[in-house]
TORTI-831438 format. One record per residue (C-alpha): x, z, y; residue in one letter. Coordinates in steps of 0.05 Angstrom, whole numbers, padded with zeros to 5 digits, always signed. Example, Ala and Ser with C-alpha at 12.3 -4.5 7.8 and 13.67 -1.06 7.14 Angstrom:
% residues 2
+00246+00156-00090A
+00273+00143-00021S
This chain:
% residues 465
+00843-01180-00587M
+00768-01190-00584K
+00758-01130-00630R
+00802-01087-00585I
+00760-01106-00524L
+00696-01088-00560I
+00724-01021-00580V
+00747-01007-00508L
+00679-01027-00482L
+00644-00980-00530L
+00692-00924-00509L
+00676-00937-00436L
+00601-00936-00450V
+00608-00871-00489A
+00649-00840-00433T
+00598-00861-00381A
+00542-00831-00422V
+00581-00767-00431A
+00595-00763-00357E
+00521-00774-00342A
+00499-00715-00383Q
+00463-00665-00337P
+00498-00600-00317V
+00466-00539-00285I
+00514-00502-00240T
+00468-00450-00208S
+00397-00424-00199L
+00367-00399-00135S
+00345-00335-00169A
+00360-00296-00233D
+00289-00267-00235S
+00223-00299-00216L
+00149-00287-00229P
+00105-00338-00263R
+00090-00396-00215S
+00152-00378-00175G
+00194-00432-00142R
+00264-00444-00172L
+00319-00488-00142L
+00363-00516-00197I
+00431-00542-00172R
+00479-00584-00212G
+00499-00655-00226A
+00475-00718-00262S
+00401-00700-00262F
+00383-00773-00253G
+00312-00790-00232S
+00247-00752-00243A
+00215-00809-00282D
+00268-00802-00335R
+00277-00727-00340G
+00243-00660-00347R
+00257-00587-00336V
+00240-00534-00387E
+00235-00459-00372I
+00227-00416-00433G
+00214-00479-00474G
+00156-00502-00431R
+00158-00562-00385E
+00160-00540-00313A
+00123-00575-00255P
+00168-00596-00198F
+00165-00621-00126T
+00235-00649-00112R
+00283-00684-00159W
+00351-00712-00140S
+00416-00721-00177D
+00441-00653-00154A
+00378-00612-00140L
+00311-00599-00172I
+00257-00555-00143A
+00214-00532-00202A
+00163-00478-00215Y
+00160-00427-00271V
+00101-00448-00316P
+00044-00397-00317E
+00046-00396-00393A
+00119-00376-00397T
+00130-00313-00438T
+00149-00252-00397I
+00222-00233-00406G
+00286-00273-00415A
+00278-00349-00411A
+00326-00407-00414A
+00327-00460-00359V
+00348-00529-00382Q
+00346-00601-00356V
+00334-00660-00402F
+00350-00733-00385T
+00361-00797-00424D
+00434-00777-00428A
+00419-00712-00464G
+00407-00638-00450A
+00442-00595-00400S
+00472-00528-00410N
+00423-00469-00406T
+00419-00417-00351M
+00383-00350-00360P
+00322-00331-00319L
+00282-00266-00323A
+00207-00282-00319V
+00161-00229-00291T
+00087-00219-00276L
+00060-00239-00209R
+00044-00179-00165T
+00009-00174-00096P
+00062-00178-00041P
+00029-00126+00004Q
-00035-00088+00017D
-00094-00131+00034G
-00062-00194+00005V
-00087-00214-00064A
-00030-00263-00075W
+00013-00314-00040R
+00042-00379-00067F
+00109-00407-00044Q
+00104-00481-00027A
+00165-00525-00024D
+00162-00548+00049A
+00170-00520+00119M
+00095-00509+00131Y
+00024-00521+00109I
-00017-00549+00166R
-00079-00575+00130A
-00137-00529+00114R
-00140-00513+00040P
-00199-00536-00003A
-00235-00493-00055V
-00271-00520-00116G
-00336-00493-00145P
-00296-00461-00201D
-00251-00425-00150G
-00191-00471-00157T
-00153-00474-00091V
-00121-00540-00069Y
-00068-00542-00015T
-00019-00595+00008N
+00044-00580+00047D
+00075-00623+00101V
+00120-00657+00050A
+00059-00685+00014G
+00061-00640-00048H
-00010-00623-00071L
-00017-00557-00109Y
-00075-00535-00153A
-00079-00459-00158L
-00123-00416-00201A
-00166-00363-00166P
-00113-00311-00185D
-00057-00352-00154G
-00028-00383-00217G
-00002-00454-00209L
-00041-00504-00250Q
-00007-00570-00230W
+00030-00606-00175I
+00017-00677-00151F
+00074-00706-00110N
+00064-00759-00056G
-00007-00740-00039A
+00005-00735+00036G
+00003-00676+00082G
-00054-00692+00130S
-00115-00664+00095G
-00146-00647+00028V
-00220-00651+00009T
-00263-00649-00053L
-00317-00695-00079G
-00381-00673-00114P
-00351-00698-00180D
-00291-00651-00172G
-00242-00706-00153N
-00191-00688-00099I
-00175-00733-00039Y
-00113-00726+00004A
-00085-00768+00060G
-00025-00791+00098S
-00014-00843+00152E
+00001-00894+00096A
-00053-00881+00043A
-00113-00842+00018I
-00099-00816-00052T
-00152-00795-00103A
-00130-00745-00156I
-00168-00726-00220N
-00184-00652-00231P
-00127-00651-00283D
-00076-00672-00231G
-00068-00745-00251T
-00075-00804-00204L
-00145-00834-00199L
-00131-00887-00146W
-00093-00899-00082R
-00119-00937-00021F
-00062-00965+00021A
-00079-00967+00095Q
-00062-01035+00125N
-00040-01030+00179P
-00010-00961+00173R
-00039-00907+00217A
-00001-00876+00275F
-00042-00812+00266I
-00091-00796+00211L
-00150-00748+00219L
-00183-00726+00154G
-00197-00749+00101P
-00262-00712+00088N
-00319-00724+00039V
-00386-00733+00074G
-00455-00708+00051P
-00466-00776+00018D
-00404-00769-00026G
-00364-00822+00010N
-00296-00810+00042I
-00285-00814+00118Y
-00222-00814+00160A
-00196-00836+00228V
-00131-00877+00230A
-00110-00888+00302T
-00073-00954+00312Q
-00090-00970+00240G
-00157-00984+00207L
-00191-00940+00259G
-00251-00900+00237V
-00264-00920+00164F
-00301-00901+00101S
-00285-00908+00028L
-00328-00903-00034T
-00310-00851-00087P
-00278-00910-00124Y
-00230-00927-00067G
-00266-00988-00039D
-00270-00998+00036L
-00342-00992+00060R
-00331-01005+00135W
-00282-00994+00191S
-00282-00996+00267M
-00224-00997+00316P
-00196-00932+00343E
-00137-00943+00391P
-00089-00887+00406Y
-00086-00853+00474S
-00064-00785+00497R
-00071-00726+00486P
-00038-00727+00418I
-00083-00704+00362V
-00038-00680+00305D
-00089-00656+00254L
-00164-00653+00250Q
-00221-00653+00201E
-00280-00700+00206I
-00344-00658+00214V
-00415-00678+00195F
-00484-00663+00219G
-00525-00613+00177P
-00575-00632+00124G
-00605-00700+00108D
-00639-00710+00175A
-00575-00725+00214D
-00528-00772+00178F
-00472-00770+00229Q
-00399-00754+00233L
-00360-00729+00293Y
-00288-00725+00316F
-00253-00711+00381N
-00190-00753+00392A
-00158-00802+00440N
-00193-00768+00499D
-00263-00780+00473H
-00316-00748+00429L
-00350-00796+00381K
-00413-00792+00340G
-00420-00845+00285I
-00472-00857+00232R
-00448-00855+00161L
-00462-00929+00155D
-00413-00944+00212G
-00460-00951+00271R
-00436-00916+00333E
-00485-00867+00364V
-00445-00845+00425F
-00376-00841+00456T
-00363-00789+00509I
-00299-00807+00545S
-00256-00762+00588G
-00230-00778+00657S
-00170-00761+00700L
-00206-00699+00726S
-00243-00680+00662A
-00204-00692+00599Q
-00232-00680+00530L
-00185-00635+00491G
-00152-00640+00423D
-00186-00583+00384P
-00229-00592+00323Q
-00303-00599+00341P
-00354-00556+00306A
-00427-00570+00288V
-00481-00517+00286G
-00540-00512+00238P
-00584-00543+00292D
-00539-00605+00295G
-00508-00590+00363N
-00434-00605+00372I
-00383-00559+00405Y
-00316-00581+00433T
-00271-00569+00493H
-00261-00603+00560Q
-00204-00593+00608F
-00221-00597+00682L
-00163-00607+00730I
-00156-00545+00774G
-00208-00506+00736Q
-00185-00498+00664G
-00214-00511+00595T
-00287-00501+00577R
-00328-00500+00514L
-00379-00556+00518V
-00443-00564+00477A
-00474-00632+00462F
-00536-00650+00424D
-00533-00702+00366P
-00547-00758+00416Q
-00487-00739+00458G
-00526-00707+00516D
-00491-00647+00548R
-00528-00581+00539L
-00484-00529+00571W
-00412-00506+00585T
-00380-00439+00574F
-00317-00404+00601F
-00304-00392+00674E
-00249-00423+00717A
-00179-00401+00699G
-00185-00411+00624T
-00118-00438+00603N
-00119-00433+00527V
-00178-00440+00479V
-00179-00439+00404S
-00216-00480+00352T
-00291-00464+00353P
-00331-00446+00291D
-00405-00434+00281V
-00441-00384+00237G
-00503-00395+00195Q
-00545-00363+00251D
-00519-00414+00302G
-00473-00365+00339V
-00409-00399+00363I
-00341-00364+00360Y
-00283-00387+00403D
-00216-00359+00426G
-00201-00351+00500H
-00133-00342+00536N
-00097-00322+00471L
-00124-00250+00463A
-00200-00254+00468S
-00252-00276+00417L
-00321-00294+00444Y
-00387-00297+00408A
-00435-00345+00443I
-00510-00353+00431H
-00534-00424+00415P
-00564-00427+00486N
-00495-00416+00517G
-00502-00342+00535A
-00448-00293+00517E
-00464-00247+00459R
-00400-00205+00458W
-00326-00209+00468R
-00269-00176+00430Y
-00200-00169+00462T
-00139-00159+00418D
-00068-00134+00434S
-00038-00195+00400G
-00048-00271+00403I
-00106-00297+00362L
-00124-00367+00340S
-00172-00409+00298S
-00232-00364+00284P
-00269-00381+00219V
-00334-00346+00203V
-00351-00325+00132S
-00406-00361+00093P
-00440-00292+00089N
-00440-00290+00165N
-00410-00219+00166D
-00336-00232+00183L
-00293-00275+00228I
-00223-00287+00201F
-00167-00302+00251L
-00094-00318+00246G
-00045-00299+00300G
+00021-00268+00321I
+00039-00200+00350V
+00069-00237+00410T
+00116-00295+00420Y
+00177-00290+00375G
+00144-00235+00334Q
+00113-00233+00263P
+00047-00265+00246G
-00017-00229+00230L
-00086-00237+00199F
-00146-00202+00229A
-00218-00191+00207G
-00270-00181+00261V
-00343-00165+00246S
-00398-00211+00271T
-00417-00152+00315A
-00350-00156+00351G
-00311-00098+00319A
-00241-00102+00289L
-00247-00088+00215L
-00175-00095+00193W
-00108-00125+00211R
-00051-00148+00165I
+00020-00158+00193L
+00061-00211+00158L
+00132-00197+00136P
+00199-00218+00164I
+00239-00258+00113E
+00314-00267+00121D
+00306-00250+00195G
+00251-00302+00206R
+00177-00292+00220N
+00121-00315+00174V
+00066-00342+00218V
-00002-00375+00206P
-00001-00451+00211S
-00069-00476+00186S
-00142-00459+00194R
-00170-00414+00140A
-00219-00429+00084R
-00265-00379+00051F
-00279-00378-00023S
-00350-00395-00045G
-00368-00322-00054D
-00335-00303+00012A
-00293-00250-00022Q
-00227-00286-00009M
-00198-00327+00048V
-00140-00376+00042Y
-00092-00397+00097I
-00026-00434+00103G
+00035-00408+00139T
+00103-00430+00164S
+00171-00398+00173I
+00205-00429+00234P
+00281-00435+00238G
+00298-00445+00165Q
+00360-00480+00141E
+00353-00553+00123S
+00343-00567+00050G
+00315-00499+00032N
+00250-00498+00073E
+00191-00462+00043Y
+00126-00431+00065C
+00067-00394+00035Y
-00007-00403+00021L
-00039-00334+00028Y
-00100-00307-00007A
-00130-00249+00033V
-00186-00204+00008A
-00241-00201+00059T
-00249-00126+00046A
-00176-00103+00040P
């Protein structure tokens, strides 16, 4: 009897193992370029820590892994032509499904390449390494490392979707409300700093001129700094108050003479020394509220941000490094302003009432204005100081666009973004120029997608299309 029970038990175990063998039932595409996103559907995929996907015999990076769905990417080294897709787990190998692998080609004129991320949108500004590697994290916390030509190098999952920044040693730092994560240049975990208490909203993280990491965690640690090794240097309280600040970079004073950081949140602008000493706090009031947008710092150390005055509208305000007001710009009736940016010559660029871009001298005088037929946002000036890149949309409910305006105020080019499956591709992050200013990178979103299949793109746009 005992022997019979043992045999039955072995048969049950063997049956369970057989039932757990992975099965692929469908692929989201029958043809994809290298670094393309592939949804693999099936059953018994188990967990990511005990499985792998191979495409053309090469292990594929992935973002999502559940028992019935894997979101993977075609490895850059995959041979062009027919390739087999297969899932491997402890229970064995799945059946194979065919995939035709092709070369990556530019999606449209003026666009060097675009990369499909596995989330609804990219809101954080990309980072670019000295070797041209582009780092971007989507709202789901997947961090992607992309070669200058758009090829996927690696994916790090669980990095957070708030911000991404680089250290002088090439390490990458990303953040979420729960943690700051440091990643080695090869895509492996370096360290993770858990925020205790957890932040309600996280601004940053950003690496300062001293190589340390800085962030603002409202209702959490507050303003805080970490060493490149993940040790807490200092923190100061930063309570939450309206208006809501969803995403922002920490900005720093120029050069070695002004070791200060700045952020504009919780209805105040703060200047803080890199050793944690507060220099100034400029608070708003019921009649003059400090706005949400990202502050900017000029080469002379002056800070530019926005202030909303009840009954008058929003103005651009300039402060010196001690927090003293220098001047304001924009007349009454300004309803919408953009995020300011500053060129190497100190000229400030800011959007006004959706359609206008202003260039403003460091003394607060208007230099020129450009008015567009569409809606423009988030001007970013080139390191060469010859081009302002803007994202935007044709109008509400219409496709997105990219525009290049010269630093003399003339439109140089415009790129309309496509409609995909009846939905508009629209810019969703600030842009970042490459070190040589020949390329600019920006995240997008596609509103209205079906749940479970959300995606978006990181675009690489040539500055001289």
